[in-house]
PyMOL Python script that loads the backbone (N, CA, C, O; Angstrom):
from pymol import cmd

cmd.read_pdbstr("""\
ATOM      1  N   MET A   1    -193.937  68.206 126.932  1.00  0.00           N
ATOM      2  CA  MET A   1    -194.639  68.068 128.181  1.00  0.00           C
ATOM      3  C   MET A   1    -195.649  69.204 128.312  1.00  0.00           C
ATOM      4  O   MET A   1    -195.319  70.372 128.107  1.00  0.00           O
ATOM      5  N   LYS A   2    -196.883  68.845 128.657  1.00  0.00           N
ATOM      6  CA  LYS A   2    -197.921  69.842 128.850  1.00  0.00           C
ATOM      7  C   LYS A   2    -198.112  70.088 130.337  1.00  0.00           C
ATOM      8  O   LYS A   2    -198.172  69.158 131.141  1.00  0.00           O
ATOM      9  N   ILE A   3    -198.207  71.366 130.678  1.00  0.00           N
ATOM     10  CA  ILE A   3    -198.427  71.775 132.055  1.00  0.00           C
ATOM     11  C   ILE A   3    -199.607  72.741 132.060  1.00  0.00           C
ATOM     12  O   ILE A   3    -199.677  73.654 131.236  1.00  0.00           O
ATOM     13  N   ARG A   4    -200.530  72.533 132.990  1.00  0.00           N
ATOM     14  CA  ARG A   4    -201.660  73.450 133.112  1.00  0.00           C
ATOM     15  C   ARG A   4    -201.572  74.139 134.463  1.00  0.00           C
ATOM     16  O   ARG A   4    -201.424  73.486 135.496  1.00  0.00           O
ATOM     17  N   VAL A   5    -201.666  75.467 134.449  1.00  0.00           N
ATOM     18  CA  VAL A   5    -201.621  76.265 135.661  1.00  0.00           C
ATOM     19  C   VAL A   5    -203.011  76.855 135.876  1.00  0.00           C
ATOM     20  O   VAL A   5    -203.539  77.552 135.010  1.00  0.00           O
ATOM     21  N   TYR A   6    -203.598  76.571 137.031  1.00  0.00           N
ATOM     22  CA  TYR A   6    -204.933  77.057 137.359  1.00  0.00           C
ATOM     23  C   TYR A   6    -204.839  78.385 138.096  1.00  0.00           C
ATOM     24  O   TYR A   6    -203.819  78.661 138.728  1.00  0.00           O
ATOM     25  N   PRO A   7    -205.892  79.225 138.030  1.00  0.00           N
ATOM     26  CA  PRO A   7    -205.858  80.554 138.667  1.00  0.00           C
ATOM     27  C   PRO A   7    -205.509  80.525 140.159  1.00  0.00           C
ATOM     28  O   PRO A   7    -204.890  81.462 140.663  1.00  0.00           O
ATOM     29  N   GLU A   8    -205.898  79.461 140.870  1.00  0.00           N
ATOM     30  CA  GLU A   8    -205.613  79.390 142.301  1.00  0.00           C
ATOM     31  C   GLU A   8    -204.182  78.934 142.592  1.00  0.00           C
ATOM     32  O   GLU A   8    -203.823  78.730 143.752  1.00  0.00           O
ATOM     33  N   GLY A   9    -203.364  78.771 141.548  1.00  0.00           N
ATOM     34  CA  GLY A   9    -201.964  78.424 141.723  1.00  0.00           C
ATOM     35  C   GLY A   9    -201.648  76.952 141.636  1.00  0.00           C
ATOM     36  O   GLY A   9    -200.495  76.556 141.807  1.00  0.00           O
ATOM     37  N   ILE A  10    -202.647  76.130 141.373  1.00  0.00           N
ATOM     38  CA  ILE A  10    -202.424  74.698 141.229  1.00  0.00           C
ATOM     39  C   ILE A  10    -201.864  74.426 139.841  1.00  0.00           C
ATOM     40  O   ILE A  10    -202.327  74.980 138.844  1.00  0.00           O
ATOM     41  N   ILE A  11    -200.861  73.563 139.800  1.00  0.00           N
ATOM     42  CA  ILE A  11    -200.261  73.158 138.536  1.00  0.00           C
ATOM     43  C   ILE A  11    -200.554  71.677 138.345  1.00  0.00           C
ATOM     44  O   ILE A  11    -200.378  70.880 139.266  1.00  0.00           O
ATOM     45  N   ARG A  12    -201.000  71.312 137.153  1.00  0.00           N
ATOM     46  CA  ARG A  12    -201.263  69.906 136.856  1.00  0.00           C
ATOM     47  C   ARG A  12    -200.452  69.517 135.623  1.00  0.00           C
ATOM     48  O   ARG A  12    -200.441  70.226 134.616  1.00  0.00           O
ATOM     49  N   ALA A  13    -199.772  68.370 135.728  1.00  0.00           N
ATOM     50  CA  ALA A  13    -198.949  67.870 134.624  1.00  0.00           C
ATOM     51  C   ALA A  13    -198.841  66.364 134.745  1.00  0.00           C
ATOM     52  O   ALA A  13    -199.076  65.802 135.815  1.00  0.00           O
ATOM     53  N   LEU A  14    -198.487  65.717 133.660  1.00  0.00           N
ATOM     54  CA  LEU A  14    -198.164  64.300 133.710  1.00  0.00           C
ATOM     55  C   LEU A  14    -196.709  64.180 134.122  1.00  0.00           C
ATOM     56  O   LEU A  14    -195.852  64.916 133.633  1.00  0.00           O
ATOM     57  N   HIS A  15    -196.436  63.247 135.027  1.00  0.00           N
ATOM     58  CA  HIS A  15    -195.063  63.089 135.520  1.00  0.00           C
ATOM     59  C   HIS A  15    -194.126  62.765 134.363  1.00  0.00           C
ATOM     60  O   HIS A  15    -194.415  61.917 133.518  1.00  0.00           O
ATOM     61  N   ASP A  16    -193.018  63.452 134.352  1.00  0.00           N
ATOM     62  CA  ASP A  16    -192.009  63.257 133.313  1.00  0.00           C
ATOM     63  C   ASP A  16    -190.665  63.607 133.930  1.00  0.00           C
ATOM     64  O   ASP A  16    -190.519  64.679 134.519  1.00  0.00           O
ATOM     65  N   ASP A  17    -189.693  62.735 133.807  1.00  0.00           N
ATOM     66  CA  ASP A  17    -188.389  62.966 134.425  1.00  0.00           C
ATOM     67  C   ASP A  17    -187.624  64.130 133.808  1.00  0.00           C
ATOM     68  O   ASP A  17    -186.594  64.538 134.346  1.00  0.00           O
ATOM     69  N   ARG A  18    -188.102  64.673 132.692  1.00  0.00           N
ATOM     70  CA  ARG A  18    -187.407  65.800 132.079  1.00  0.00           C
ATOM     71  C   ARG A  18    -187.557  67.085 132.891  1.00  0.00           C
ATOM     72  O   ARG A  18    -186.761  68.012 132.744  1.00  0.00           O
ATOM     73  N   LEU A  19    -188.581  67.138 133.753  1.00  0.00           N
ATOM     74  CA  LEU A  19    -188.795  68.315 134.570  1.00  0.00           C
ATOM     75  C   LEU A  19    -188.804  67.904 136.038  1.00  0.00           C
ATOM     76  O   LEU A  19    -189.574  67.030 136.438  1.00  0.00           O
ATOM     77  N   ASN A  20    -187.963  68.524 136.827  1.00  0.00           N
ATOM     78  CA  ASN A  20    -187.920  68.261 138.261  1.00  0.00           C
ATOM     79  C   ASN A  20    -188.944  69.175 138.932  1.00  0.00           C
ATOM     80  O   ASN A  20    -188.703  70.370 139.100  1.00  0.00           O
ATOM     81  N   LEU A  21    -190.082  68.606 139.312  1.00  0.00           N
ATOM     82  CA  LEU A  21    -191.156  69.415 139.891  1.00  0.00           C
ATOM     83  C   LEU A  21    -190.742  70.085 141.194  1.00  0.00           C
ATOM     84  O   LEU A  21    -191.325  71.103 141.566  1.00  0.00           O
ATOM     85  N   ALA A  22    -189.763  69.549 141.889  1.00  0.00           N
ATOM     86  CA  ALA A  22    -189.281  70.163 143.124  1.00  0.00           C
ATOM     87  C   ALA A  22    -188.690  71.547 142.847  1.00  0.00           C
ATOM     88  O   ALA A  22    -188.654  72.390 143.743  1.00  0.00           O
ATOM     89  N   ASP A  23    -188.227  71.791 141.622  1.00  0.00           N
ATOM     90  CA  ASP A  23    -187.695  73.107 141.272  1.00  0.00           C
ATOM     91  C   ASP A  23    -188.791  74.172 141.257  1.00  0.00           C
ATOM     92  O   ASP A  23    -188.505  75.359 141.408  1.00  0.00           O
ATOM     93  N   ILE A  24    -190.034  73.753 141.078  1.00  0.00           N
ATOM     94  CA  ILE A  24    -191.164  74.685 141.027  1.00  0.00           C
ATOM     95  C   ILE A  24    -191.652  75.026 142.434  1.00  0.00           C
ATOM     96  O   ILE A  24    -192.080  76.149 142.695  1.00  0.00           O
ATOM     97  N   GLY A  25    -191.583  74.056 143.326  1.00  0.00           N
ATOM     98  CA  GLY A  25    -192.070  74.252 144.689  1.00  0.00           C
ATOM     99  C   GLY A  25    -192.609  72.946 145.236  1.00  0.00           C
ATOM    100  O   GLY A  25    -192.255  71.867 144.761  1.00  0.00           O
ATOM    101  N   ARG A  26    -193.481  73.052 146.251  1.00  0.00           N
ATOM    102  CA  ARG A  26    -194.078  71.843 146.829  1.00  0.00           C
ATOM    103  C   ARG A  26    -194.954  71.169 145.783  1.00  0.00           C
ATOM    104  O   ARG A  26    -195.606  71.834 144.979  1.00  0.00           O
ATOM    105  N   PHE A  27    -194.960  69.850 145.806  1.00  0.00           N
ATOM    106  CA  PHE A  27    -195.799  69.132 144.855  1.00  0.00           C
ATOM    107  C   PHE A  27    -196.269  67.824 145.457  1.00  0.00           C
ATOM    108  O   PHE A  27    -195.709  67.330 146.436  1.00  0.00           O
ATOM    109  N   ARG A  28    -197.306  67.277 144.851  1.00  0.00           N
ATOM    110  CA  ARG A  28    -197.857  65.988 145.261  1.00  0.00           C
ATOM    111  C   ARG A  28    -198.066  65.169 143.997  1.00  0.00           C
ATOM    112  O   ARG A  28    -198.617  65.655 143.009  1.00  0.00           O
ATOM    113  N   VAL A  29    -197.623  63.936 144.045  1.00  0.00           N
ATOM    114  CA  VAL A  29    -197.797  63.027 142.921  1.00  0.00           C
ATOM    115  C   VAL A  29    -198.977  62.110 143.238  1.00  0.00           C
ATOM    116  O   VAL A  29    -199.056  61.537 144.325  1.00  0.00           O
ATOM    117  N   ALA A  30    -199.886  61.979 142.285  1.00  0.00           N
ATOM    118  CA  ALA A  30    -201.038  61.092 142.454  1.00  0.00           C
ATOM    119  C   ALA A  30    -201.160  60.206 141.218  1.00  0.00           C
ATOM    120  O   ALA A  30    -201.008  60.672 140.089  1.00  0.00           O
ATOM    121  N   ARG A  31    -201.431  58.949 141.443  1.00  0.00           N
ATOM    122  CA  ARG A  31    -201.593  58.016 140.331  1.00  0.00           C
ATOM    123  C   ARG A  31    -202.868  58.350 139.574  1.00  0.00           C
ATOM    124  O   ARG A  31    -203.941  58.471 140.164  1.00  0.00           O
ATOM    125  N   ALA A  32    -202.739  58.498 138.260  1.00  0.00           N
ATOM    126  CA  ALA A  32    -203.882  58.818 137.414  1.00  0.00           C
ATOM    127  C   ALA A  32    -204.489  57.570 136.791  1.00  0.00           C
ATOM    128  O   ALA A  32    -205.671  57.558 136.445  1.00  0.00           O
ATOM    129  N   SER A  33    -203.681  56.510 136.644  1.00  0.00           N
ATOM    130  CA  SER A  33    -204.164  55.321 135.947  1.00  0.00           C
ATOM    131  C   SER A  33    -203.218  54.153 136.168  1.00  0.00           C
ATOM    132  O   SER A  33    -202.167  54.288 136.795  1.00  0.00           O
ATOM    133  N   TRP A  34    -203.609  53.028 135.649  1.00  0.00           N
ATOM    134  CA  TRP A  34    -202.783  51.816 135.655  1.00  0.00           C
ATOM    135  C   TRP A  34    -202.714  51.276 134.237  1.00  0.00           C
ATOM    136  O   TRP A  34    -203.713  51.279 133.517  1.00  0.00           O
ATOM    137  N   VAL A  35    -201.544  50.817 133.837  1.00  0.00           N
ATOM    138  CA  VAL A  35    -201.366  50.127 132.558  1.00  0.00           C
ATOM    139  C   VAL A  35    -200.845  48.743 132.894  1.00  0.00           C
ATOM    140  O   VAL A  35    -199.738  48.590 133.411  1.00  0.00           O
ATOM    141  N   GLU A  36    -201.654  47.736 132.595  1.00  0.00           N
ATOM    142  CA  GLU A  36    -201.332  46.365 133.001  1.00  0.00           C
ATOM    143  C   GLU A  36    -201.697  45.380 131.898  1.00  0.00           C
ATOM    144  O   GLU A  36    -202.623  45.622 131.124  1.00  0.00           O
ATOM    145  N   PRO A  37    -200.962  44.260 131.826  1.00  0.00           N
ATOM    146  CA  PRO A  37    -201.315  43.205 130.874  1.00  0.00           C
ATOM    147  C   PRO A  37    -202.345  42.260 131.488  1.00  0.00           C
ATOM    148  O   PRO A  37    -202.450  42.143 132.709  1.00  0.00           O
ATOM    149  N   ASP A  38    -203.098  41.590 130.623  1.00  0.00           N
ATOM    150  CA  ASP A  38    -203.979  40.530 131.109  1.00  0.00           C
ATOM    151  C   ASP A  38    -203.288  39.179 130.919  1.00  0.00           C
ATOM    152  O   ASP A  38    -202.135  39.126 130.491  1.00  0.00           O
ATOM    153  N   SER A  39    -203.974  38.113 131.230  1.00  0.00           N
ATOM    154  CA  SER A  39    -203.364  36.774 131.177  1.00  0.00           C
ATOM    155  C   SER A  39    -203.035  36.320 129.756  1.00  0.00           C
ATOM    156  O   SER A  39    -202.287  35.359 129.575  1.00  0.00           O
ATOM    157  N   GLN A  40    -203.585  37.001 128.743  1.00  0.00           N
ATOM    158  CA  GLN A  40    -203.294  36.647 127.350  1.00  0.00           C
ATOM    159  C   GLN A  40    -202.283  37.584 126.695  1.00  0.00           C
ATOM    160  O   GLN A  40    -202.027  37.490 125.494  1.00  0.00           O
ATOM    161  N   GLY A  41    -201.708  38.493 127.497  1.00  0.00           N
ATOM    162  CA  GLY A  41    -200.684  39.384 126.968  1.00  0.00           C
ATOM    163  C   GLY A  41    -201.210  40.653 126.333  1.00  0.00           C
ATOM    164  O   GLY A  41    -200.440  41.396 125.726  1.00  0.00           O
ATOM    165  N   HIS A  42    -202.502  40.924 126.456  1.00  0.00           N
ATOM    166  CA  HIS A  42    -203.065  42.186 125.965  1.00  0.00           C
ATOM    167  C   HIS A  42    -202.887  43.251 127.046  1.00  0.00           C
ATOM    168  O   HIS A  42    -202.932  42.951 128.239  1.00  0.00           O
ATOM    169  N   TRP A  43    -202.687  44.472 126.624  1.00  0.00           N
ATOM    170  CA  TRP A  43    -202.466  45.576 127.558  1.00  0.00           C
ATOM    171  C   TRP A  43    -203.722  46.415 127.694  1.00  0.00           C
ATOM    172  O   TRP A  43    -204.418  46.686 126.716  1.00  0.00           O
ATOM    173  N   TRP A  44    -204.002  46.827 128.937  1.00  0.00           N
ATOM    174  CA  TRP A  44    -205.194  47.613 129.264  1.00  0.00           C
ATOM    175  C   TRP A  44    -204.792  48.854 130.044  1.00  0.00           C
ATOM    176  O   TRP A  44    -203.834  48.836 130.817  1.00  0.00           O
ATOM    177  N   VAL A  45    -205.541  49.934 129.828  1.00  0.00           N
ATOM    178  CA  VAL A  45    -205.355  51.180 130.568  1.00  0.00           C
ATOM    179  C   VAL A  45    -206.604  51.397 131.413  1.00  0.00           C
ATOM    180  O   VAL A  45    -207.707  51.522 130.880  1.00  0.00           O
ATOM    181  N   ASP A  46    -206.430  51.441 132.723  1.00  0.00           N
ATOM    182  CA  ASP A  46    -207.544  51.667 133.639  1.00  0.00           C
ATOM    183  C   ASP A  46    -207.430  53.094 134.180  1.00  0.00           C
ATOM    184  O   ASP A  46    -206.537  53.394 134.973  1.00  0.00           O
ATOM    185  N   LEU A  47    -208.327  53.956 133.750  1.00  0.00           N
ATOM    186  CA  LEU A  47    -208.296  55.370 134.120  1.00  0.00           C
ATOM    187  C   LEU A  47    -209.297  55.707 135.219  1.00  0.00           C
ATOM    188  O   LEU A  47    -209.723  56.856 135.335  1.00  0.00           O
ATOM    189  N   ASP A  48    -209.672  54.728 136.016  1.00  0.00           N
ATOM    190  CA  ASP A  48    -210.660  54.934 137.066  1.00  0.00           C
ATOM    191  C   ASP A  48    -210.247  56.045 138.034  1.00  0.00           C
ATOM    192  O   ASP A  48    -211.100  56.827 138.455  1.00  0.00           O
ATOM    193  N   ASN A  49    -208.980  56.136 138.396  1.00  0.00           N
ATOM    194  CA  ASN A  49    -208.530  57.192 139.314  1.00  0.00           C
ATOM    195  C   ASN A  49    -208.735  58.586 138.743  1.00  0.00           C
ATOM    196  O   ASN A  49    -208.772  59.560 139.494  1.00  0.00           O
ATOM    197  N   SER A  50    -208.868  58.696 137.439  1.00  0.00           N
ATOM    198  CA  SER A  50    -209.086  59.982 136.774  1.00  0.00           C
ATOM    199  C   SER A  50    -210.526  60.123 136.293  1.00  0.00           C
ATOM    200  O   SER A  50    -210.833  60.963 135.447  1.00  0.00           O
ATOM    201  N   ARG A  51    -211.404  59.287 136.848  1.00  0.00           N
ATOM    202  CA  ARG A  51    -212.813  59.271 136.450  1.00  0.00           C
ATOM    203  C   ARG A  51    -212.958  59.020 134.956  1.00  0.00           C
ATOM    204  O   ARG A  51    -213.791  59.628 134.283  1.00  0.00           O
ATOM    205  N   GLY A  52    -212.122  58.104 134.450  1.00  0.00           N
ATOM    206  CA  GLY A  52    -212.134  57.789 133.034  1.00  0.00           C
ATOM    207  C   GLY A  52    -212.465  56.332 132.779  1.00  0.00           C
ATOM    208  O   GLY A  52    -212.768  55.579 133.705  1.00  0.00           O
ATOM    209  N   PRO A  53    -212.403  55.945 131.522  1.00  0.00           N
ATOM    210  CA  PRO A  53    -212.766  54.594 131.102  1.00  0.00           C
ATOM    211  C   PRO A  53    -211.605  53.607 131.213  1.00  0.00           C
ATOM    212  O   PRO A  53    -210.497  53.962 131.615  1.00  0.00           O
ATOM    213  N   ILE A  54    -211.885  52.398 130.856  1.00  0.00           N
ATOM    214  CA  ILE A  54    -210.855  51.382 130.636  1.00  0.00           C
ATOM    215  C   ILE A  54    -210.635  51.331 129.130  1.00  0.00           C
ATOM    216  O   ILE A  54    -211.582  51.153 128.365  1.00  0.00           O
ATOM    217  N   LEU A  55    -209.394  51.488 128.712  1.00  0.00           N
ATOM    218  CA  LEU A  55    -209.052  51.486 127.287  1.00  0.00           C
ATOM    219  C   LEU A  55    -208.328  50.195 126.946  1.00  0.00           C
ATOM    220  O   LEU A  55    -207.550  49.682 127.750  1.00  0.00           O
ATOM    221  N   GLY A  56    -208.580  49.676 125.766  1.00  0.00           N
ATOM    222  CA  GLY A  56    -207.881  48.488 125.313  1.00  0.00           C
ATOM    223  C   GLY A  56    -208.842  47.487 124.718  1.00  0.00           C
ATOM    224  O   GLY A  56    -210.040  47.745 124.608  1.00  0.00           O
ATOM    225  N   PRO A  57    -208.316  46.363 124.342  1.00  0.00           N
ATOM    226  CA  PRO A  57    -206.948  45.889 124.547  1.00  0.00           C
ATOM    227  C   PRO A  57    -205.971  46.459 123.515  1.00  0.00           C
ATOM    228  O   PRO A  57    -206.354  46.828 122.405  1.00  0.00           O
ATOM    229  N   PHE A  58    -204.717  46.518 123.913  1.00  0.00           N
ATOM    230  CA  PHE A  58    -203.634  46.954 123.043  1.00  0.00           C
ATOM    231  C   PHE A  58    -202.648  45.812 122.892  1.00  0.00           C
ATOM    232  O   PHE A  58    -202.459  45.015 123.810  1.00  0.00           O
ATOM    233  N   SER A  59    -202.024  45.738 121.732  1.00  0.00           N
ATOM    234  CA  SER A  59    -201.057  44.664 121.462  1.00  0.00           C
ATOM    235  C   SER A  59    -199.752  44.848 122.210  1.00  0.00           C
ATOM    236  O   SER A  59    -199.097  43.876 122.584  1.00  0.00           O
ATOM    237  N   THR A  60    -199.373  46.111 122.427  1.00  0.00           N
ATOM    238  CA  THR A  60    -198.099  46.387 123.088  1.00  0.00           C
ATOM    239  C   THR A  60    -198.290  47.370 124.236  1.00  0.00           C
ATOM    240  O   THR A  60    -199.252  48.137 124.270  1.00  0.00           O
ATOM    241  N   ARG A  61    -197.362  47.326 125.160  1.00  0.00           N
ATOM    242  CA  ARG A  61    -197.375  48.280 126.272  1.00  0.00           C
ATOM    243  C   ARG A  61    -197.212  49.703 125.748  1.00  0.00           C
ATOM    244  O   ARG A  61    -197.846  50.624 126.264  1.00  0.00           O
ATOM    245  N   ALA A  62    -196.377  49.895 124.738  1.00  0.00           N
ATOM    246  CA  ALA A  62    -196.148  51.226 124.175  1.00  0.00           C
ATOM    247  C   ALA A  62    -197.447  51.821 123.631  1.00  0.00           C
ATOM    248  O   ALA A  62    -197.704  53.011 123.813  1.00  0.00           O
ATOM    249  N   GLU A  63    -198.262  51.007 122.968  1.00  0.00           N
ATOM    250  CA  GLU A  63    -199.556  51.489 122.458  1.00  0.00           C
ATOM    251  C   GLU A  63    -200.462  51.894 123.612  1.00  0.00           C
ATOM    252  O   GLU A  63    -201.142  52.917 123.540  1.00  0.00           O
ATOM    253  N   ALA A  64    -200.473  51.101 124.670  1.00  0.00           N
ATOM    254  CA  ALA A  64    -201.307  51.405 125.834  1.00  0.00           C
ATOM    255  C   ALA A  64    -200.836  52.695 126.513  1.00  0.00           C
ATOM    256  O   ALA A  64    -201.661  53.520 126.907  1.00  0.00           O
ATOM    257  N   LEU A  65    -199.534  52.873 126.653  1.00  0.00           N
ATOM    258  CA  LEU A  65    -199.006  54.082 127.279  1.00  0.00           C
ATOM    259  C   LEU A  65    -199.341  55.323 126.467  1.00  0.00           C
ATOM    260  O   LEU A  65    -199.649  56.372 127.032  1.00  0.00           O
ATOM    261  N   LYS A  66    -199.281  55.211 125.148  1.00  0.00           N
ATOM    262  CA  LYS A  66    -199.639  56.344 124.295  1.00  0.00           C
ATOM    263  C   LYS A  66    -201.104  56.695 124.461  1.00  0.00           C
ATOM    264  O   LYS A  66    -201.451  57.872 124.568  1.00  0.00           O
ATOM    265  N   ALA A  67    -201.977  55.684 124.483  1.00  0.00           N
ATOM    266  CA  ALA A  67    -203.411  55.927 124.669  1.00  0.00           C
ATOM    267  C   ALA A  67    -203.673  56.563 126.034  1.00  0.00           C
ATOM    268  O   ALA A  67    -204.518  57.450 126.161  1.00  0.00           O
ATOM    269  N   GLU A  68    -202.947  56.108 127.046  1.00  0.00           N
ATOM    270  CA  GLU A  68    -203.077  56.672 128.393  1.00  0.00           C
ATOM    271  C   GLU A  68    -202.737  58.156 128.384  1.00  0.00           C
ATOM    272  O   GLU A  68    -203.517  58.973 128.872  1.00  0.00           O
ATOM    273  N   VAL A  69    -201.594  58.508 127.841  1.00  0.00           N
ATOM    274  CA  VAL A  69    -201.159  59.898 127.800  1.00  0.00           C
ATOM    275  C   VAL A  69    -202.127  60.739 126.980  1.00  0.00           C
ATOM    276  O   VAL A  69    -202.493  61.839 127.396  1.00  0.00           O
ATOM    277  N   ASP A  70    -202.548  60.238 125.816  1.00  0.00           N
ATOM    278  CA  ASP A  70    -203.485  60.984 124.971  1.00  0.00           C
ATOM    279  C   ASP A  70    -204.772  61.295 125.726  1.00  0.00           C
ATOM    280  O   ASP A  70    -205.263  62.423 125.679  1.00  0.00           O
ATOM    281  N   TRP A  71    -205.325  60.292 126.426  1.00  0.00           N
ATOM    282  CA  TRP A  71    -206.577  60.492 127.153  1.00  0.00           C
ATOM    283  C   TRP A  71    -206.378  61.493 128.289  1.00  0.00           C
ATOM    284  O   TRP A  71    -207.181  62.412 128.452  1.00  0.00           O
ATOM    285  N   LEU A  72    -205.322  61.323 129.068  1.00  0.00           N
ATOM    286  CA  LEU A  72    -205.067  62.237 130.195  1.00  0.00           C
ATOM    287  C   LEU A  72    -204.848  63.664 129.720  1.00  0.00           C
ATOM    288  O   LEU A  72    -205.346  64.598 130.349  1.00  0.00           O
ATOM    289  N   GLU A  73    -204.124  63.856 128.639  1.00  0.00           N
ATOM    290  CA  GLU A  73    -203.898  65.213 128.140  1.00  0.00           C
ATOM    291  C   GLU A  73    -205.201  65.855 127.656  1.00  0.00           C
ATOM    292  O   GLU A  73    -205.404  67.054 127.847  1.00  0.00           O
ATOM    293  N   ARG A  74    -206.079  65.076 127.036  1.00  0.00           N
ATOM    294  CA  ARG A  74    -207.346  65.609 126.539  1.00  0.00           C
ATOM    295  C   ARG A  74    -208.351  65.891 127.659  1.00  0.00           C
ATOM    296  O   ARG A  74    -209.091  66.873 127.606  1.00  0.00           O
ATOM    297  N   HIS A  75    -208.371  65.019 128.676  1.00  0.00           N
ATOM    298  CA  HIS A  75    -209.457  65.087 129.654  1.00  0.00           C
ATOM    299  C   HIS A  75    -209.063  65.597 131.032  1.00  0.00           C
ATOM    300  O   HIS A  75    -209.932  66.020 131.795  1.00  0.00           O
ATOM    301  N   ARG A  76    -207.795  65.569 131.366  1.00  0.00           N
ATOM    302  CA  ARG A  76    -207.395  65.967 132.723  1.00  0.00           C
ATOM    303  C   ARG A  76    -206.445  67.159 132.765  1.00  0.00           C
ATOM    304  O   ARG A  76    -206.229  67.729 133.835  1.00  0.00           O
ATOM    305  N   LEU A  77    -205.880  67.542 131.644  1.00  0.00           N
ATOM    306  CA  LEU A  77    -204.982  68.715 131.668  1.00  0.00           C
ATOM    307  C   LEU A  77    -205.672  69.920 131.083  1.00  0.00           C
ATOM    308  O   LEU A  77    -205.081  70.998 131.016  1.00  0.00           O
TER     309      LEU A  77
END
""", "prot")
cmd.dss("prot")
cmd.show_as("cartoon", "prot")
cmd.util.cbc("prot")
cmd.orient("prot")
């Protein structure tokens, strides 16, 4: 899990159940993207909430989730 701490005390991370963010202090969860299938069963990643692109199509949800995490770690953390 990657965590970025900014000088003003803001912490940014991708949500992961392995770390209880409440242990750190007050926190706010915000949706960074959507991973959804289309009518033909292809998976798409919509990163509009993170000012990013739409990625896909992917054959599996797992591939789409990996692409989502890779993009968010590179561009938002």
